[in-house]
N, C-alpha and C positions, 0 to 999 in steps of 0.2 A: 757395408759400403763396397761398392763396386770397383774392382780394380781399375785403373784407367788403362786405355787403349793406346798402346805405343807403338804407331807404325813405323818410326825410325830406328826400333831398337837394333835391327839388323841392317846396316847400309846397303844400298842397291850396289850390287858387282857389275862392272862393267868389263868386259874383256876386250883387250885392244887387239887381239889375235883372233884369227876365224878359229871356228871348232876344228879340231883335229879329226882327221878321217878315222871313222870306225874301223876297227879290226874285222876281220872275216867273220869271226863268231858273232858278232853283235849286228851284221847285216840279215834282215829280216825281208822275207819275201810275204808280200800280203795275199793273204788267202781270198778265193773268191767262193763266196758261200752264200746260198740262201739265208742260212740262220743267222748270219751276221745282219742282214737287211732285217729280219724279222725282230732279233734284238733291239736294234736301232729305232726301228719304228714303234716297238712297244713302249720303250723310254720316253720317246717323243709324245706319245698319245698320253701317258700317264704323267707328263710334265715332270721328268725325276732327272737328277742330276748323279753323276757318276764320277769317282775318282779317276777312272780310266780315261775320261774325256779331259776333265779338269786340270789333272796332274800331268797330262800328255804321256800316259803309261805308253811304253813300247808295246807291252802285250795286248793290247786292248783289242786288236783285231782278231787274234786268236781265241781270246776269252768269250768275245762277242760271237764269235763263229762257233763255239762250244756252246752258246746259249747261257752263258754266266756273265755277271757284272758284279762290281762293288757298288753299292747305293752310298751316295754322299748326301747326308742329309742336313737341315739346317742352312740352306742355301748354298750358293758357290762363291760367295764372298767371305774372305778370311779376314780377321782382325790382326794378323801376324804376318810378316813379310820375311820369312826363311829364305835364306840366300841359295837353296837348292831347289824350292818348290815353285812350279808353274801355276798354282791356283791363284787366283785374283785376290790382290790385298785392296779392300775398299771396304766402305761404311756398309755394315750388313742390312739386309731387309729384315722386317719383323719375320717370325717364325710362321711356318704355313701349318696351321693346325690339323689339316686334312693329309699331309704328307705323310704320317705314319701309315695311315689305310691303304694309301698309293702305292707305299714299298710293299706292303703285305700283298696287295693285289699283283703286284709285277711279279714277286718270288712265288706267288702262286700260278700264275699263268706260265712262269718259265720252270716250273715244276723244280725248283731248287732242292737238293739235299743239304746243302751247306749255304748258308746265308751270311754274307759278310756287309756289315753296317758301318760306315765311317762317318765324319763329319769335319766341317772346318772348324777352327777355332773360333768361339764366341766369346771374348772376353768381354763384350758389351752386356752380356747377360749375368745375372748375380749367380746362376748355377753353371755357367758355361755351356749350357744346352743339355745338362744331364737329363732333366725332366723328359726333353724331347728323345733323347734316346730310350729312356724307359718306355714310354707310349710307342715307340716303333718296334722294340723287342717285342712287346706283348701284343701287338697287332700282328707281327709275323707269326708269333707262335700260335694264335688263335686261327691261322689260316693254314699253317703247316705245322702243326704239334709235333711231327717227328724229324723236322729238320734241325741240323746243327746250327745255331746261331753263333756268330763270332762277331765281337764289337772292334773296332779300332779305335780309340778315344783319344782326345787331345789330354792334355795334362790338367784340365779343370783347376790351374793354379794350386794344385794339391789340396783342395777342399775335400775334408772329409764326408760331408753332406752330400757333394755332388757325387763322390765315388761310391757311395753307399747306394745312393738312388739308381744308378746304373746296375750294381750289383743285385739291389733287391727284384731287378726284372729277371733275374738268372740265367744270362747268357752262358754258354757252354765254354767260350773261348774269350777271354778280356785281353786285348792287345794293345800294348802303348808302346810306341818305338821310340828307342834309345838314339836312333839315327846315327850316331857318329861317336867318336872317342872323346873323353873329356877335354882333351887340349883344344879339339877344333870345336867344340860345341858353342862358344860365343860366336864365332863366326859363320857357323853353319845355321844355326836355329835363332829365331826372332823370340826373344823374352824366355823363351825355354832354358831351363838349366838340366845340367847332367844329373845332379842330385836329385832334382825334383822329380824327374820322371824315374829314377830307380824307387824313390818314395812311393810314387803312386802305384808301381807294380808291387812293391811290399806290402802297401795297405790292402791291395786285391787280394793277394794271398793270404793274408792274416785272417781277413774278414771272411773269406769263403773256404778257406781250408782246401781238402781233396774234392770239394764240390766244383770247382773252376780250375780250368787251365789257363795258364798267363803266359803271354806271348810277346817277344819283342823282334826288332830288327834293325840292322845297320847298313848304311851304305859304305861301299869300299871305292877307294880310288881318289879320295878327297886330300890325300897327304899323310893318313894315318900310318904308322909303323905298326909291324906284327905285334910288337910287344905290347904297344896301346891296344891294339885290337883284342889281345888275349887278356888284357887286364880289364876291358870292358866287358867280355864274355864272362869272367869270373864275378866280376860286379853283379852281373844279371843272376847267374846262379846263386850267388849269397842272398839275394832278395828271392828266390823260390820260382825264378822264371823257368817254365817249362819247355817251351816252343821257340824257335828262332830261326830267322831268315837271315839271309847274306846276300846282297845282291850289287851290282854295279852302279854306280852314281853315274847318270848322264845329262849332259848340262841343257836344259830346256830350252835357254836362249841366250844370247850375248850378254844379256843383263844379269845372268846368274852364275854362280861360282864355276870356274873352269874344272874340267876334268885333270887332275894331277897324273893319274895313272890308269890304264886300262888292264884289269887283272885277268889273267889267264883262267881259261876254265879249268885247268889243272891245279892251279893255285885255289881256286875255290873249292875243288874237289877236297883238296888235302885239308883246308881249314874247316871244312864240313866235318871231317872225320875227327879234327882236334876237338871240335865243339860236342861232338857225340860223346868223345872220351871224357869230356866233363861234366856229362850227366844230363844234357839235355835230351827230352824224351823223343823230339822230332826236330831234324834239321833240314831246312831247304836252303841249299848254298849254290849259285850260279850267276852267271852274268846278268841273266834275264829275270833273276827272281825277284819278286816284289813283295810286299806284306801279305797280299792275298792273292797271289799267284799259284793257282792250283791249290787253294786252302783245303780243299776237300781231299786232297791225298791224306791228310790227318785225319782220321776217325776217332774221336774220344772212345774208350771203351764203355760199354755198357754198365750201368750198375755202380 
């Protein structure tokens, strides 16, 4: 039986005050690059969505100028309404059966060494879109057999069959974001739960062992305490999470959760060192870090 779609699980947040002025370290200079234009034109030609645009990522100018992008499959309409996310919440359209081949074509033409594939939450589908992930991974591997393939998946409502479907396609990195600390999860995330996300990561590790790298990320600046953050990192390590990203939450619109704190680059650096000391194999920690920002900085060891 399909789980119900609950668009009202996380209430829309309306901020009465204007967004605070960004600190100097978050003010970006937009690049002027022919490569940016080529990336944009290619994505438009192949009719592909990216989380870079849909989630209003602050780094998309830089990444597209570098000739990289994070592909967002299964459409650009999400069945959840998280308080932090700019992706549109609406009734999804049917899956596009040709999309996996177009993602593979784009990755091939962009000559990517590290391909990141994510998706909207599709609670309207029995498998949450897991089979579509599998087909996309296999299409990319067929065109780019040497590329590292990273997937950033929704929680699939913690369904074993859906998780196993994605794992069967043998991605190199399985990423699922915890997003925030336990206390803030009900306010920040629609329908998702803290323990369910940990369970997804635990299952991915248990089913794949050393053949897979697991990854997760959290946003800072939503009102979490350092004690809560370190507890969350400990919970991630306890389920075998290998790779970690820590970045600053930025309010996409006044309808989204407000920023409680702008975390300094120095504090991000210190938290990154603490995380490495806890045993994470690779940590990216900084104000502008996002799940797939410079994802190719981590190269899985061969063999």
